[in-house]
N, C-alpha and C positions, 0 to 999 in steps of 0.2 A: 118543904118550902126551900127553894134554892135562892141564894143571894148572889147577885151579879158582882163580881170582883172587877174593879177597874185595873186595867193592865198598867203595870209599873214601867215608866220610861222617863229618862232624864230629859227627853225632848218633847214631852207632852205639853209643856207650856210655852213653847217657842212662839214668839210674836213678831210681826213685821211692823216697821215704823219708817215713814219717809223722813228724809233729812229736811232741814229748814230751807227756806226759799233761797237764801244766799249761798247755799252749798249745792245748788243745782247748776246745770249747764244749759243756758237759755239762748234763744235765737239761733237754733240749728235747724236747717231745712232737711229733715229726715227723708230718705229716699221713699218714693211711692211705687217702686217696682213690685209687681205681683209675683213674689217668689217666697217660698216658705223657709227663709233662713232668719237668723236672729237679728241681722243688720247691725250688730254691735259686738265688739270684742274688748275685753278688759284684762289688764294685768297689774301688778303692783306699781307700775310707773305711769301707764297711759290708759286712756279710754279712746277707742276708735269707733267711728260711726259712719255708715254709708250715707251719703247725702245726695241731694239733687244737684245735678251739674249739667250745664249746657255744653254740647259738643263732645260728649264722651262720658266716662264714668269717673267718679271721684269718691274719696272718703276723707274725713277730717280726723286728725290725731291731736288730742289735748292732753297735757300733763294732768294728773289727777288733782293737783292742787289748784289748777286754773279754773275755778268755779265762777259762777256769775254769768253775765252776758258776754257772749262770744262776739268778737269783732267781725263785722261782715266781710272784712278783707283778710281774715285769718287764712294763712296758707293751707292749701289742700294737697292731697296726694293724687295727682292727675296724670296717670300714665296710660290708662286704658282708653280705647277708642269707642267703647260701648259701656252701658251701665255695669257697675260692679254688683255682683250677686252674693258674694260671701267673703268674709275676712276672718283671719285666725292668727293670734300671736304665737310665736314660737315658745314652747315651754322651757327651752334651755337658753334663751337669750331674750331678755325683756325689751330689746331695741329692734327686734326683727319681726316683721309681720308679712303674711302672705295674703294676696287678694286674687279672687277669681272673677271672671267677667264674661259677658255675652260675646266679647270679641275673640273667644276661643283660647285665650291665653291665661296663664297664671304668672303673676309677678311677685317677686320677693323684694322687700324694701328694708333699708337700714334707716331707722328713725333716730335722729340725733337727740341728745338730752336737752339741747336748747331749742327754742322755737325758731324755725327757719324764717328767712326774710321773704322768700317767694315760694310759689308752688313747687312741690317735688315732682319732677317728670321723668327722672332717670332711675329705674330700679337697679338693684344689685344684679339680678339675673331675671331673664324672661324665659319661661318654660312653655314651649310650643309642641303640642303632640295631639291635641284634640281637634276634631273637625267640626264640632258644634259647641254651643255655649257651655261654659264650665260653671256649675252651680254649687259644688261642694268641695271644700278643702279641709284637711285635718292633718296635723303634725303627729308624727310617731311619738308615743309617750316616753320612750326610754332611749331611742337611738338618735344620735346627732344628725341633723340636716336631712332627715327622711320626711318627705311630704307626700301626702296622698291627695289626688284630685279625681273627681268624677264628673263626667259631662253628660250632655243630652245625646251624645253618640253611644250611650250605654257602655262606655269604656271607663275602667278604673286604672289610673296610672300612678305608680310610685316613683318619685324622683329623688335623686341625690342632689340637694340644693348646692352642696359644696363644689360640685363639678358641673352642674347644669345638665346632667345626663339622666336618661330614663333607667331606673333599676329594674322595674317589672311593669308589664302591661297585662291586665286581666281582661282578655277578650272572650267573647262568646259565652259569658257566664250570665249575663242579664239580657232578657229578651225585650225589655222595655225601659222606660225612664226610671232612673235610680232616684229614690226619695231621700235616703240618708245613708251615711256610712259611719261606723264607730269602731274604735279600737278596743281591745280588752286591756287589762291593767298592765301587762308586760309587753304588749304589742306583738304577740304571736298570732293572733286571730283577728278577723274582721267580721262585723255583722252588718248586713245591708238589707234594706227594704226596697221593693221595686213595684212598679205599676202593674206587673203581672200577678200581684197579690202574694208573692212569696217572700219569706224571710230566709236569708241564707247566712250560714256561718262559713267563712272562707279562710283557708290557710293560704296566704298570698305567695309564700315562697314555694309551695308545692303546686300552686295554681290549681287547686281543687276545692270543691264544695264539701265541707266536712259534715254539715247537717243542714236540713232544709225543712221548712214548714209552709204548706199552702194555706192561705187565708187564716191567719191567727185571729183576725177580726173580719167578720163577714161583710162589712160595708165596703163600698167602692172608694171611699175617700182615702187620702194618703195615710200610711202607717209610719210610725217612728219606732226605732229600736236602739237600745244601748245595753252594754254589758254592765253587770253589777260586780262588786268586789269578789263575790264567791264564784263567778263564772256563769251565773244565770243571765237570762236576757229579759229585760223589761221593755214592754211594748205599749204604745198608745195607738188607738184606732177608733173605728166606728162600727156600730152594729148595723143590721139591715134597716132598722128604723131610724137611722142617723143619730143614735145616741152615742155619745163619746164613751170609750171603754178603755180600761187598762188591763194589762195581763203580765204575768210572770211565768217564765218558761225555763225548763231545763233542756239545754241543747242535746244532751245525751238521750233524752226521752221527749221528743218534740210532739208526741201524739196528744198528750193530755197536759193542760196548763197547771202550774202550781197554784195560781190564783187568777181569777178573772172577775173584774168588777165593773158594773155600769156606773156612769157618773151623771151626766146631764145631757140635754139636747142643745147642741150648738154647732155652728159651721166651722169654727176656728180649729185649725190643727193644733194639737197639744205638743208643745216643745218640752221634752224632759231635760232637766238639769240635775245631774247626780253628784252627790258628795260621798265618795267612798269612805271617808274617815268616820262619818256618822251614819252611813247607810240611809240617808234621807234623799228622796227624789222630789224635786219641785216641778210642778206642771204649770206652764204658762201658755195660754192660748192666744194666738194672734187675734186681736179684736176683742179679747176679754178685758175685764177690768179687775181680775183677781188672780192670785197665785195660790194654788192648792199644794200642800206638801204632805208626803206619806213617809212612813218609816218601814223599811224592809227588814224583816227578821226571819229567823228559822222556826218561829212558832206560828201555828195557824191563827188567823187567815193569811199570814205571811206578809201581806201589804196592809199596814195599819194607817188609817186616816188620822192625821194629827190636827190640822187646822187650816184655815183659809185667810189669806190677807186680801182685803177688798178695798177698792178705791172707786172714785167716780168716773175717771177718764179711762178709755180703752188704751191698750198698749199696741204700738206699731212694731215693736221688737224688744229684745231683752238681752242684756249682757250679764255674765256670771263671773264674779271675781274668784280666782284661785284661792285656796286656803291660806297661802303665805301672804296674801295681801290684806288679811283681815286684822281688826283691832282686838287682840286677845285680852287686853285689860278691861274691855267692856263686855266680855262673853259673847262676842259676835261670831256666829257660826256660818253666816252666809251674807253676801251683799249682792243685790241685783241693781242693774242700771236700766230702768224702764224708759223706753223711747215714746215720747208723745209726738204730736205733729211738729212742734217747734221747740222742743226741749228734751233734756235727758234728766231723769229724776232717780237718784240713788235711793234704794230701799234696804234697810238694815234688818236682818233677822237675828234676834237675840234670845239667849236662854237666861231667864231671870235668876240671878244668884246674889246673895247678900255679901259674900266675901269678895274682897278686891284681889285676892291672891290668884296665882295662875291655876287654872282648872285642868288638871291632868286628864280627867275623864272626857272633857270636851275637845281637847287638842292632842290627840296622839301624834306621833311623828308622821309628817306628811311629805309627799314628793317634793324635792328641791329643784334648783335650776341646773344641776349638773347631770349630763347624760350618762347613762350606764354603759352604753355601747357606741361604737362607731358604725357608720353605715355599712361598711364592708363586712364587719363582724356579724351584724344582724343578717345581712344577705347570705352569708355563709352558713347560717343555721343556728347561730348562738342566740339565746334568750337571757334576759336579766331583769330582775325586779327594779323598780325605780329606786334611786338613791334618796333616802329619807333624811329630813332635817327636823330639828326640834324648834318649836315656836315659843319656848319658855321666855326668851328674852326679846321676842318679837323678831320680825324678818326685816332686814335692811337690804334693799335692792342693790345689786352690784353695779359697778360703773359700766359704761357703754363698752361692749366688746364687739370689735368689728367682725362682720361676716366676710370671710375670704372665699371667693369663688375661684377655683383653679380649673380652667377649661383645658381639656386635653387637645393637643394639636393633631389633626388628622394627618398632617404631613410627617409626623414622627414615625408613623407606621410604614412609610414607603422606604424602599431600599435607597441607599445613598447613590447619587449620580457618579458616573465614571469620570476618569481624568480627561475630560473633553474641554478643548479650548472654547471659551465663550465667544459669542458673535461680536460683542462689543470690543473684546481684546483683539480679535482678528482684524476688525475694521480699523482699529487704531494703528496696528502694525502696518496694515496695507497703506493707510494714508501717509504714514511716515515714510515708508519705502518709496511710494509714488512721488513724493515731493523731492526726495533725495537730500543731498547735503546743502542745496541752495537755500533751504528754509531755515537753516540753523546759523546762528551768528559765528563768524570766523574771527578768531583772535587776531588783533592787529589791523583789521580792515574795517573801515567805516562804511556803513550802508550809504547808498546814494541818496542825495537830497530828494525829499518827497516820498521816499520809501521807508517802511518800518519793517524790521526783521520779524519773522513769524514767532509768535510767543512773547514778544516784548511790546510793551505799550509806552507811548510817549506821553509824558505828563501834561503836555500842552496841546496835543493834537487829538484828544478824545480817544475813541475806540480804535483798535488796530485795523489797518487796511487789509483787504482781501489779498491773498498771495497771487502772484502773476500766473495766469492760466492760458496764456497765448494771446495772439493779436486781437481776437474778437472780444476777449474779456475786458480789455482795457479801453474799449471804445468810449465808455461813458466816464472813465475816471482819469485822473491826471497821473497817478502813481505809475501806471503800467505803460504810458505812451513815450516813445522815443522822440526827442526833440531834434529835428534836423539842424546841422551846423550851417550857419549863414555863410554865403560866399562873399568874398571881398570884391 
């Protein structure tokens, strides 16, 4: 007789709990655009939410502490001329956020620490390179100012936000609409899912597909994929019978899955949120009212179901707080920002512990706000792991650091002009020589009454008169007319 042994895990009793009503963000008109993005981005300072807006696209940025009812006249970020589809905070600057829109542009914004008085309409930089709507953006995890964007033109572009220039453009790699793009831990590889049912692992600097898998999930609905800490690929998709499914794959051996599990029958696309420090993946479906979470280990069956957080109302979107924004004194290992139709509700995931001391096993060193590389170093082929920080004393957000954009002048690349006399200088010389010495004041001689020397203005007669240009020119004026002497 065999006895079933319960698997030991410190995350087996993780539970989710919504915050109190006064700690929610209420009266927010969440966007109704039909696009499978999270509609919400969070960092240790701000929460940003894509909202309904007339005459273009907009999103609202709120300080984390500004809970309760949001003023209907609260300033928005309104620079796009069409609905905003995706937003993402920069991991190396908590005041910089990027937005992608149906107007084919990507904009990067500098959010001040104070609440602005009026809407923000001027981005720090506008990135134009797509020919159709841009639905996906993702910052590089370790290199400064490197931003990825993917559009409905099946094009992936990597930008250097510091100069506003294109670093790389990955063309002819995707035959159809791109569903999602994700970086690995050090930013050396990309994983993409596409409407042609292929999952691709791409080395962007070599512009080549390293590994590829056709139809990891047999259904026709969209597939999502992310990298795990060990370099494996976690996917969510659908079976032929429209059951939702999750899978774990080794990109070095894409033929057979490490794990493949069926979940339930629903239409909502599962958005995976992965915590590399605890190896827990949280699955949030649009239109669902629950959050399922699994632990990924190196023991069979490799993807272990932990629990489910359930609520009554469905979610329109979800934001996921980085690890450095959590409250370590309460053993908080994740915090979600669930979007309802008119509000945003934070949900706290906690590991029950009796001790109030810092829990080293729950909070290993985590990626901090300092970049490990510059954009040029990464483009030259250098890789680096994220710079880690300790959360033992909690994380204190740094002050606002200004994003400086240095655009290169295309005129700098042209050869310098020769020693040629400019037209304006020549005209000035010609005009002086044509007038001769009569236009200059002569020392010791008074100008005739009614006439003003060229270049000198009379304080009582207004603007200087026109110089004498011949008999015809003085027909309408008094200064150029000769008065005949009267005969006795």
